[in-house]
C-alpha positions as CSV (number, residue, x, y, z in Angstrom):
1,M,-4.9,-14.0,14.3
2,R,-4.7,-17.0,12.7
3,Q,-1.2,-19.2,13.1
4,H,0.4,-22.1,12.3
5,P,1.4,-23.9,15.2
6,S,4.1,-26.3,12.8
7,Q,6.0,-23.4,11.9
8,K,9.2,-22.4,12.9
9,P,10.2,-18.9,13.9
10,F,11.3,-16.9,10.5
11,E,15.5,-16.7,10.8
12,L,17.1,-14.1,8.4
13,T,20.7,-14.9,6.7
14,V,22.2,-11.9,5.6
15,R,23.2,-12.3,2.0
16,P,25.5,-9.7,-0.4
17,Q,24.5,-7.1,-2.4
18,Y,21.3,-8.0,-4.9
19,N,21.4,-6.6,-8.3
20,I,17.3,-5.8,-8.6
21,S,15.2,-3.1,-9.9
22,M,11.7,-3.1,-8.1
23,F,8.7,-1.0,-7.2
24,I,6.0,-2.8,-4.7
25,V,3.0,-1.0,-3.1
26,I,1.6,-2.3,0.2
27,E,-2.3,-2.1,-0.1
28,G,-5.5,-2.9,2.6
29,I,-8.2,-1.6,3.8
30,D,-7.7,1.0,6.9
31,G,-6.6,-1.7,9.3
32,A,-4.8,-4.2,7.7
33,G,-1.2,-3.0,9.1
34,C,0.0,-1.3,6.0
35,E,2.5,1.0,7.9
36,T,3.6,-2.1,10.1
37,Q,4.5,-4.1,7.2
38,A,6.0,-1.6,5.2
39,I,8.6,-1.1,8.2
40,N,8.6,-4.9,8.9
41,L,9.7,-5.7,5.9
42,Q,12.6,-2.8,5.6
43,K,14.3,-4.4,8.7
44,W,14.2,-7.7,6.9
45,L,15.5,-6.7,3.5
46,A,18.7,-5.1,5.6
47,K,18.8,-8.0,7.2
48,G,18.8,-9.7,3.7
49,G,21.2,-7.3,2.0
50,I,18.6,-5.9,-0.5
51,P,19.2,-2.3,-1.1
52,H,15.5,-0.8,-0.4
53,S,14.1,2.3,0.3
54,F,10.7,3.9,1.2
55,I,7.6,6.4,0.7
56,K,4.2,6.6,2.2
57,Y,1.3,8.2,0.8
58,P,-0.3,10.6,1.6
59,N,2.4,13.0,2.1
60,Y,1.4,15.6,4.4
61,E,4.1,17.8,4.1
62,A,4.6,18.2,0.6
63,N,3.0,20.2,-2.1
64,V,-1.1,19.4,-1.8
65,G,-0.9,17.6,1.4
66,K,-2.2,19.9,3.4
67,F,-5.4,20.1,1.9
68,I,-5.6,16.7,1.5
69,R,-4.8,16.6,5.5
70,E,-7.6,19.1,5.6
71,F,-10.2,16.8,4.1
72,L,-9.5,13.3,6.4
73,Y,-8.9,15.0,9.1
74,N,-10.9,18.1,9.6
75,N,-13.9,17.0,7.3
76,K,-13.2,20.0,4.4
77,D,-15.5,19.3,2.3
78,L,-13.8,18.3,-1.6
79,S,-15.4,16.6,-4.8
80,P,-14.7,13.1,-6.0
81,Q,-12.7,14.6,-8.5
82,M,-10.5,17.3,-6.5
83,Q,-10.1,14.3,-4.3
84,F,-8.8,12.4,-7.3
85,L,-6.7,15.1,-8.5
86,L,-5.2,15.9,-5.2
87,Y,-4.2,12.5,-4.6
88,S,-2.7,11.9,-8.6
89,M,-0.9,15.2,-8.2
90,Q,1.5,13.4,-5.6
91,F,2.0,10.7,-7.4
92,L,3.1,12.3,-10.2
93,S,5.3,15.2,-8.9
94,D,7.0,11.9,-7.3
95,R,7.7,10.1,-10.7
96,D,11.2,11.2,-10.8
97,T,12.2,10.3,-7.3
98,I,10.2,6.8,-7.5
99,R,12.4,6.0,-11.0
100,T,15.5,7.0,-9.2
101,K,14.7,4.9,-6.4
102,R,13.3,1.6,-8.0
103,A,16.5,1.6,-10.0
104,E,18.6,1.5,-6.6
105,G,16.8,-1.6,-5.5
106,V,13.4,-2.4,-4.0
107,L,11.2,0.7,-3.2
108,I,8.4,0.3,-0.7
109,A,5.1,2.3,-0.8
110,D,3.0,2.4,2.0
111,R,-0.2,3.2,-0.1
112,Y,0.0,4.7,-3.8
113,F,-2.4,4.7,-6.4
114,S,-3.4,1.8,-6.0
115,T,-5.4,3.1,-2.6
116,T,-7.1,5.8,-5.6
117,L,-8.6,3.4,-7.2
118,C,-10.1,2.2,-4.3
119,F,-11.4,4.8,-2.6
120,Q,-11.7,7.1,-5.2
121,T,-13.5,4.5,-7.4
122,L,-16.1,4.8,-4.9
123,E,-16.6,8.2,-4.3
124,G,-17.9,8.0,-7.7
125,I,-14.9,8.6,-9.9
126,P,-14.9,5.4,-12.6
127,L,-12.7,3.6,-12.6
128,E,-12.0,3.3,-16.0
129,T,-11.1,6.8,-16.4
130,E,-8.6,6.5,-13.7
131,V,-6.5,4.2,-15.3
132,R,-6.7,5.8,-18.4
133,F,-5.5,9.0,-16.1
134,A,-2.3,6.6,-14.9
135,N,-1.6,5.6,-18.4
136,D,-2.2,9.2,-19.6
137,F,0.2,10.8,-17.5
138,G,2.4,8.7,-16.3
139,I,2.3,7.9,-12.9
140,E,4.7,5.7,-12.3
141,K,3.1,1.8,-12.4
142,P,4.4,-0.6,-9.7
143,D,5.7,-3.8,-10.3
144,F,3.5,-5.3,-7.7
145,V,1.1,-4.5,-5.1
146,F,0.9,-6.5,-1.6
147,Y,-2.4,-6.4,-0.9
148,L,-3.3,-7.1,2.8
149,N,-6.2,-9.7,3.4
150,V,-7.8,-8.9,6.5
151,N,-11.8,-9.5,7.5
152,P,-13.1,-5.7,8.0
153,D,-14.1,-6.5,11.4
154,L,-10.6,-7.8,12.5
155,A,-9.3,-4.5,10.7
156,I,-11.8,-2.2,12.6
157,K,-10.6,-3.7,15.9
158,R,-6.9,-3.2,14.9
159,K,-7.3,0.1,13.9
160,H,-9.8,1.7,17.0
161,G,-7.0,-0.3,19.4
162,E,-5.0,2.2,18.2
163,D,-4.2,5.0,20.5
164,K,-4.0,7.4,17.7
165,E,-6.5,10.2,15.9
166,K,-8.7,9.0,13.1
167,N,-9.4,10.4,10.2
168,R,-13.0,10.3,8.4
169,R,-12.0,7.4,6.6
170,E,-11.0,5.2,9.6
171,K,-13.8,6.3,11.6
172,D,-16.6,5.1,9.3
173,F,-17.2,1.3,8.9
174,A,-19.7,1.0,6.5
175,F,-16.7,2.5,4.1
176,I,-14.7,0.4,5.7
177,R,-16.6,-2.8,4.5
178,K,-16.9,-1.0,0.8
179,T,-13.2,-1.1,0.4
180,Y,-12.7,-4.3,1.3
181,K,-15.4,-5.4,-1.8
182,Q,-13.5,-2.7,-3.9
183,Y,-10.3,-4.4,-3.2
184,E,-11.4,-7.5,-3.6
185,T,-12.5,-6.4,-7.4
186,L,-9.4,-5.0,-7.7
187,V,-7.2,-8.1,-6.7
188,K,-9.9,-10.3,-8.9
189,D,-9.5,-8.4,-12.0
190,Q,-5.5,-7.3,-11.9
191,V,-6.5,-3.6,-12.4
192,W,-3.5,-1.5,-13.7
193,T,-0.7,-3.5,-12.4
194,T,-0.3,-6.8,-10.4
195,W,-1.8,-7.5,-7.3
196,I,-0.8,-10.3,-5.0
197,N,-3.3,-11.3,-2.1
198,I,-1.2,-11.6,1.5
199,D,-3.1,-13.1,4.1
200,G,-3.0,-10.4,6.1
201,E,-4.8,-12.2,9.6
202,L,-1.6,-14.1,10.6
203,D,1.4,-12.5,13.0
204,V,3.4,-9.8,11.9
205,D,6.2,-11.6,11.1
206,R,4.6,-14.3,9.0
207,V,2.6,-11.8,6.6
208,T,6.4,-10.1,6.8
209,R,7.4,-13.3,4.8
210,Q,5.0,-13.9,2.8
211,M,5.8,-10.9,1.0
212,Y,9.7,-11.2,1.5
213,D,9.8,-14.9,-0.1
214,I,7.9,-13.3,-3.6
215,I,10.3,-10.6,-3.5
216,R,13.7,-12.6,-3.5
217,E,12.1,-15.5,-5.3
218,K,12.1,-12.1,-7.9
219,F,15.5,-11.9,-7.0
220,N,17.0,-15.2,-7.9
221,R,15.5,-15.1,-11.4
């Protein structure tokens, strides 16, 4: 991991509650550290006195989640169209919850429709079709997506150092490298919403600081 010796360890000051509405997504290739950063960012926001809530996708316990789990972990065959619709159904089902939670502070999502724009595009669904679907059916749009930019070689090393079951995508090194290229395109072209490139190769707290500082800046406007 890259570190900057000149930087001092972070310090957080507890501050009064903010009046803010924001929906952000933490995104990246498998092994980029999305889950780790979502957990750590919540700690930073709590210490900073910023109200927040959290959702994670896919949700294997809700509605169509069992079919998504079977696809990822039991190698159930699903067409690209079925994959797209199953994932999208979760986002649409949660639309009212997302609207409520984002109005109460900062809503953090560990992956979201932004993931679909990467993975299911690579499966063969045209990007334009996906974006049109999201707009036509009213998938709640985040204020911005934090993209954790991590080299695929490092991400693969991280992911396979974890002591937990890997799904079909996490085992597919070639696919991970393809997702890296697709995410680069999504960030470059700012597809569907605002994407913010985050250096994901720093130590955990320095990655979190990048996101936290951006959120604080939005609050202070």
